[in-house]
N, C-alpha and C positions, 0 to 999 in steps of 0.2 A: 585217836583218829575218830574208833568208836564213842566214844566218851563226848568227846567234841559235839561230834553228829545229831546223838540224842540230847545234847541237853541245848540243842538251837530249834531242835522239833519240838522239846519241854515249852520251850518260850517261846512257843505261836499261838500254844492254847488260850493262854489269858488276856495276848491281843487281841486275839480274834474276836473272845467274847465280850473285850472292851469296844471294838471297836462294831460289831452289830452291833452294840447296844448304843453308841452315838447315835449310828446312823439312823435306826431304827428311830430315837426321840425325835433328832431334826428334821426327820421327814412327817413327823405327825406334827411338829409343829407349824409346821405351814398350813395357811391360811385355807379353810374351807376341809372338803371330802370327796370323796366322789359320788355319794350316796346327794351330797347338794350338789355339782354340776351336774347330777344327772336329773334333777330336779328343776335347774336353771334352763337347761338346754329341753327341758319337757316340758310347757305347762299342765298337759293333761295328766301330770302322776297330783295322785291324791295326797295331801300330806301323812296319813296314814299308811297308804304303800311304803311311801318315803322311810317311815318310821320302822314300816318291819324288814325293807332292805338292811337299814342300821342293825339293828338285831343280829337278821342273818350274816351279818360281815364282821359281828363283833363288834362294831366301832364305835358302841356302848358301854363297855368292860374300859378297867384300867388298862392305863399301859402295860403296865409290870403282864395282867393276865394276858396280851394279845401279844407279848413276846415270849410269853411263856407259851405259847398254843405255836409262831411261828417257828420258836422252837423245835417245837417237839414236830413241827412237818418237816423242816430238813434237817436233823436225825435220822427219818425214812430215808431222807435226796426227795425228797417233794419241796417246792414251794410254793405249793398252792393254788390255786386258780385264779385268775386274772378277773378284775373288777371291773371292768368293760367290758367283755365278749366273751366269761366262763372262758377260757380255754384253757388248759396247764400251764403254767409258768415256766418250767423246766420244758417242754412241748418248745415252747415260745420261742424256749433262750438258744433250741437246738437249733431250729429253725435256721434264725441270722446269725450262728455266731462262725457258718464257718463263712460267709462273707465276708464281716467284718475281721479275720486272721488274720484270712487271706490276705486283702487291701495292707491289711499294716507290716503283714510281713515281706513283703514286695517293698512301701515302702521301710524301712527296717535293711531291709540288704542296699537296696540303693543309695541309702543314706551313707550307709558303712563305706562300700564301692567308692564312692565320690571324697566320702569327710578325709580318708585316711591321705588319701595323697593331698588332697589342698592342706591339711595337718600336717607332713611333713617339708613339703614344701614352705611353706610359709615360717616351719621353725629354721628351716637351713636356709631359710635371703629373710633371715628377722630383721625386719623396719626397714624391707627394704619399700621400693615400687610394685617389685611382687606377691609381698604381705602386706602394701597396704591395699590392693586390690583387690586382695582372697578374705579381705578383714571386711572390707565393704561390702562385696555383693555378697556374705555369709548373714550376714547383720543387717543386709536388708531383709533378708528374707525371715529374720526371726523377729524385725522392728515391725516387721507388716502386720497386718489382723487379714488370718487366712480368709476369713469370710468376704474383706473387699477383694481381695487375689482372684476369692472363687469366680466372686458378681464380675466381676472385669474381663477373667477369661472366658462367661462363660459367653459375655457380651459379642466379644470380638471375635471369641472359636464357633460362637454355635450361631449366634441371634445375624451377626453380620456376618461373615467369611463363609459360611456352615461348611464346615472345617471338619469339625468336631459335632457331634451328637450331644444334646443339653443334659441328660439328664439322666437319674435309672441304671440300671446293668446290661439291657436289652433294648433292644429292636423290636417291634411286630414283625409279624410274621418269617420269623426268623427259625428254620428250624435247629433244637436244639442238637447238639453233639456234631452236627457239623462244621467244617470248617470258617464258614460264612460268620457259624454262629463265637466262635474263638475270635476270628478279624475284630466283629463285633461289639466284644467286649474288654477286648482291648482296648479300643476308639474310644469307650464308650470308662476306665479307666484311667487314660491320657496324665487328663486335667485333675482326678482329685487326688492319682498317687504324686503326680506334680507339686502339691500345692503341700503337700506332706513331707517330701523330700525337700523340699527346699525352706519352709519352716523350720527342717530338723539339721544341717549345715552348722550353722554357726554351734550349735553343743558338743558336738562330733568333734569339726572340725578342731575350735578351741583349747580341748580337753587335750585333743593328741600334740597337737602346738606346743602348749605348755608339756606336756611329760617329755616329746622332743627333745626340747630344748632344754632342761630339769639333765637329763638323761646324760646329753652331750656336754653338759658343765662337769659331772662327775670325772671324781681322782681319777678310778679305774680307765677313763677313757680319752684321758693327754693321758696317761700311762701306752695305751695303744700306740697316741698318734708318737711319741718317742721313738715306739720300736720300728715306728717307721713301714707301720700294717695300712694295705692303701685305705683310702678313707672308704668308698666301696664299701669294704669290707666291715671297718667298724659300723657303718649306718647300716647297713640290714641284717648284722647277724647279731654286733652288742646291743649298740644303742639303740636299736627297734622291740629288739627280744625285750627287753628291760621296759621300755616306753610300753609298749600295748600291753604289758598285767592288769594295769587299772585300767584298762577296757572292759576286761571281765566285768565290772560291777557297774558300767553302764549297763551293759546288756543285759544286764539281772534287775538291772532297775527299769530297763523297756520293758517287761514282759506287762507288764501294767497295761501298759500305753494300745498292747496289741488290744482290746476291747476299748479303751478308755477314753481314748482322744481322737477320735470321731464323730463325736454326737453333731459340731458342729456342718463339717462336710458332708455327713450323710443324711443331716437332714437338708439342704441346701440345696445336695442333687438329687434328693428323694432316692434312696441307695438307700436297700430293707435291711441292713446289718444292725449292729446292737443297740450303733450312737441314736439313729432315728427311733428308735424304740422305745429306751431309754426318754428323749425328748416328749415320743407321743404319752408315753405312761404318766411322765410328772405336767405334764398339763390333764392330764385329766383326772388325778391323786391316785394312782392306781399301783396302790403301797403293795400289794404280793409281788408283782413284776417291779418295778421300784428295785425293793429289796432283793429280790433276785437278782437283778444284774449288777449293785453296786456288794455283795455277797461277793460273786466270782469274782468283783473287782481285787475285792477284798483279800480273795484266797490267792488272785496273783502277784498281786502286791508283796504280799508275804513270802510265794514263794519262789518270786524273784529274789529277793531279799536272802533266802535259807540259799538256792543256788551263791548267787555274786557270794557273800557270808565262803562255802564252801570249798568255791571253784579257787578261788582268790587263793584260801588257803591248802588249797595243793598243789598247785604250781607255782609259789612262792614261797620259798624252805628259809623266811623270816618270821612266818607267823605259825606262834607257838598255840597246840593246840588244847592249852593248861589255862 
């Protein structure tokens, strides 16, 4: 087991460097740079000042030199300073990361709570009207663009009916830490969380449905029926236990979505999280901030794959460590 774990850890190192190199090249291939953007929006800046800023930010250096400088800063757990306001990228990320993780953890938990029963019922009532209804329901959330649903709900629930707040996380004049503060926070999160959950139901529920159907068709399940064991015992003890094993892989691969799947929603609802920070940084060509966010996403992606591999090997005796 230790050798298997060590092998998986060592495989992450070249993968991480390969991904960061590709990311670094891609973000620098985009037209424009932060200095040119500053000059565009502020015509009072002279050309000499722009050239001095390029030299200050090492934008005239070869790309591999810039990457090595970034790598040196990263080795010291420092993502550098933002080119927009000079604030440390690590501090900006630390300020916004809890918001995004909190929202996406809520979305993930609610998605599982709703998806598992839907998947099980659809599997047990395969090709029935109930199965078709759930299929239509979950795929409608998957097919409809999240930004369109967001705008529609904002118009209906916030602008016309005044049921829920329009944007942000808090209303004005709300005392932090009070009971009304958390009630107000919950109201602000209803629409964003609903959109996240609605769009995730198809992936989870269809996967669970497929696995339950496959397990119910296994020979050992048929033998249990021949032994006249109750259907509930067969389903909840034997079938579901085996059908839920692949769910570990999905949960592991869902870890990157904790910060990477909120760009559109956070931008629309003006939620001060990682998604909104990434959007504003991309628009401003803020290379250090973009690299910081994408590096964290890369680490979470690799960590999610590692957790999925290790967990699956631990709970499934058919997986060998060799």
